[in-house]
C-alpha positions in Angstrom: 53.7 85.0 48.5 51.5 87.5 50.4 50.5 91.0 49.6 49.0 93.6 52.0 47.7 96.4 49.7 46.1 98.3 52.4 49.2 98.6 54.5 47.2 97.2 57.5 49.2 94.1 58.3 48.6 91.2 60.6 48.5 92.0 64.2 46.6 95.3 63.8 44.1 95.7 66.6 41.0 97.8 66.7 39.8 99.4 69.9 36.9 97.9 71.8 33.9 100.2 71.9 33.3 101.8 75.3 30.2 99.9 76.2 27.3 98.7 74.2 26.3 102.3 73.4 29.2 102.5 71.0 27.7 99.8 68.8 24.0 101.0 69.1 22.8 104.4 68.3 20.6 104.7 71.4 18.1 102.9 73.7 15.0 104.3 71.9 14.2 102.2 68.9 11.2 101.4 66.6 8.8 98.8 67.9 9.7 96.2 65.2 13.4 96.7 66.1 12.6 96.3 69.8 11.0 92.9 69.2 14.0 91.9 67.2 16.4 93.2 69.9 14.5 91.2 72.5 15.1 88.1 70.4 11.4 87.4 69.8 11.3 87.6 66.0 12.7 89.4 62.9 11.7 92.9 62.1 9.7 91.7 59.2 7.7 89.3 61.3 7.3 92.0 64.0 5.8 94.4 61.5 3.2 91.8 60.5 2.4 91.2 64.2 2.0 95.0 64.9 -0.2 95.5 61.8 -2.4 92.6 62.9 -3.0 94.3 66.2 -1.3 91.6 68.2 1.3 93.8 70.0 0.8 96.1 73.0 3.1 98.5 74.7 2.5 99.4 78.4 -0.9 97.9 78.2 -2.1 99.7 75.1 -2.5 98.2 71.6 0.2 99.4 69.3 -0.6 99.3 65.6 2.1 101.8 64.3 5.4 100.3 63.2 6.9 103.8 63.7 6.2 103.8 67.4 9.5 104.4 69.4 10.0 102.4 72.6 12.8 101.6 75.1 13.2 97.8 75.0 14.7 97.8 78.5 11.8 99.8 80.1 8.7 99.4 78.0 6.3 96.6 78.8 5.9 94.9 75.4 3.5 92.0 74.9 2.4 89.8 72.0 -1.1 88.3 72.2 -1.2 89.4 75.8 2.0 87.6 76.8 4.9 89.8 78.0 8.1 89.6 76.0 11.3 89.3 78.0 14.8 89.6 76.7 16.2 86.2 75.7 19.6 85.1 77.1 22.3 86.0 74.6 23.3 83.3 72.2 26.4 83.3 70.0 26.5 80.4 67.5 28.7 79.4 64.7 27.5 77.3 61.8 29.5 75.5 59.1 27.1 76.5 56.2 26.9 73.8 53.6 26.9 74.8 49.9 23.5 75.0 48.3 21.4 76.5 51.1 20.5 80.2 51.5 21.1 82.6 54.4 17.5 83.6 55.1 14.7 82.5 57.4 12.2 81.7 54.7 12.8 81.3 51.0 10.0 81.9 48.5 11.6 79.3 46.2 11.4 76.7 48.9 15.2 76.1 49.0 16.9 74.9 52.1 18.0 77.6 54.6 20.5 77.9 57.3 17.7 77.7 59.8 17.2 74.0 58.8 20.6 73.4 60.5 19.5 74.9 63.9 18.0 73.2 66.8 14.3 74.0 67.2 14.6 75.0 70.9 16.9 77.9 70.1 15.6 81.5 70.4 15.3 83.6 67.3 18.8 84.2 65.9 19.8 86.4 63.0 22.8 85.7 60.7 25.7 88.1 61.1 26.2 88.9 57.4 25.5 86.4 54.7 27.0 83.8 52.5 25.4 83.3 49.1 23.9 79.9 48.1 27.1 78.7 46.4 29.4 79.7 49.3 30.1 77.7 52.4 31.9 77.9 55.7 31.7 80.0 58.8 28.5 81.8 59.5 27.8 83.5 62.9 24.3 83.8 64.3 23.2 85.7 67.4 20.3 87.5 69.1 22.8 90.1 70.4 22.1 93.0 68.0 24.9 95.2 69.4 27.5 92.5 68.9 26.2 91.9 65.4 26.1 95.5 64.5 29.7 95.9 65.6 30.8 93.0 63.4 28.9 94.4 60.4 30.0 98.0 60.8 32.6 98.7 58.1 34.4 101.1 60.5 35.1 98.1 62.8 37.3 96.5 60.0 36.8 93.0 61.4 38.8 90.7 59.0 37.0 87.9 57.3 39.2 85.2 55.8 38.2 83.1 52.8 39.8 80.1 51.1 39.0 80.2 47.4 39.5 77.7 44.6 39.8 79.3 41.2 39.9 77.8 37.7 43.4 78.8 36.8 46.9 78.3 38.1 47.7 81.4 40.2 51.2 82.9 40.1 52.7 85.9 41.9 51.6 88.2 39.1 48.0 87.1 39.4 48.1 87.4 43.2 49.7 90.9 43.0 47.0 92.0 40.6 44.2 90.5 42.8 45.6 92.4 45.8 45.1 95.8 44.1 41.8 97.7 44.5 39.4 97.4 41.5 36.4 99.5 40.5 33.3 97.4 39.8 29.7 98.6 39.4 30.6 101.9 40.9 32.2 100.3 44.0 35.9 100.1 45.0 36.7 96.6 46.0 39.9 95.8 47.9 41.5 93.1 50.0 43.5 93.4 53.2 45.7 90.4 52.1 46.0 87.8 49.4 48.2 84.7 49.1 48.5 81.4 47.3 47.7 78.3 49.4 48.4 75.6 46.8 48.2 75.0 43.1 47.3 72.1 40.9 47.7 71.5 37.2 44.5 73.5 36.3 43.4 75.3 39.5 44.6 77.0 42.6 43.5 77.6 46.2 44.1 81.1 47.4 43.4 83.0 50.6 41.7 86.4 50.6 41.3 88.5 53.7 38.6 91.3 53.6 37.8 94.0 56.1 34.8 95.2 54.1 31.7 93.4 53.1 30.5 94.2 49.5 27.9 92.0 47.9 29.7 88.9 46.3 33.0 90.8 46.7 35.4 87.9 46.4 33.7 86.6 43.3 33.7 90.0 41.7 37.4 90.6 42.5 38.4 87.2 41.1 36.3 87.8 38.0 38.0 91.2 37.5 41.3 89.2 37.0 39.7 86.9 34.3 39.2 83.9 36.6 36.2 82.1 38.1 35.5 80.9 41.6 35.0 77.1 41.8 34.6 77.0 45.6 34.5 79.7 48.3 34.8 78.8 52.0 34.9 81.4 54.8 37.3 80.0 57.4 37.5 82.9 59.9 35.8 86.0 61.2 38.1 88.1 63.3 39.6 85.7 65.9 36.8 83.1 65.4 38.0 80.2 63.3 35.9 77.5 61.7 38.3 74.8 62.5 37.1 71.2 62.1 33.4 71.8 62.6 31.4 69.5 60.3 29.3 70.7 57.5 25.8 71.7 58.7 27.0 71.5 62.3 26.8 74.2 64.9 28.5 75.0 68.2 28.3 77.9 70.7 31.1 80.4 70.7 33.3 80.3 73.9 33.3 83.4 76.1 36.7 84.2 74.8 35.6 83.9 71.1 32.6 86.0 71.8 34.5 88.7 73.6 37.5 88.6 71.2 35.3 89.9 68.3 35.4 93.4 69.9 39.2 93.6 69.4 39.3 91.4 66.3 43.0 91.4 65.6 43.8 90.6 62.0 44.9 87.0 61.4 48.4 86.3 60.3 48.0 85.5 56.6 51.2 83.5 56.7 49.6 81.0 59.1 47.3 78.2 58.1 44.8 76.9 60.7 
């Protein structure tokens, strides 16, 4: 049985922004952001490079992280070598359980970057999956594409298959489909349904169009249950499919472009 508490059912489409400017506030950005947009490094790493005096703009040393530049026109160099925009890369990873979605971890845990080929340009995760979660994670150096996906106004659906420690029935699913208040935040799902049940546990599908921290786990806990496994299986029209754990593949042109319209998946169809 499926519930659509928001009233925004399957097949809803969202308009594609008119050009990249709809996803990015403007061409003039801070210098750390420019280095990130060019695919050279993260903003944190860029800040360290700037403060160390290793970055120049139009031939002049730039030591201020607040300096505003146009990545398309300014001549930005690191250690004297000009930085050119990298070719855009759109990658999907089947994130294994037990690794974190960060570039470097102070606790020396494995990260998603351990799964990536070393010859790839700098890529940023589009959103996160916590250490205990697994499944579809997108990575890219296209900041406009990533910002559109992450913007709550875009309402791109994210689909999760969740194993819980109780036998779910229609009453539980109906309750889970209702918005809840937790830590001052309103948490809601676009759709919820039962996938299968066992003698002591169930697999359910939850579709979200918002991205609160640990949202699925918090929604399930609000109904007195615990998450045993959490697997993200789709983001918009991009589906994890049979990609192996820890494996990556490039998105097709159709998958990459399809994110802009991101029609909601039919919750009555299993992939």
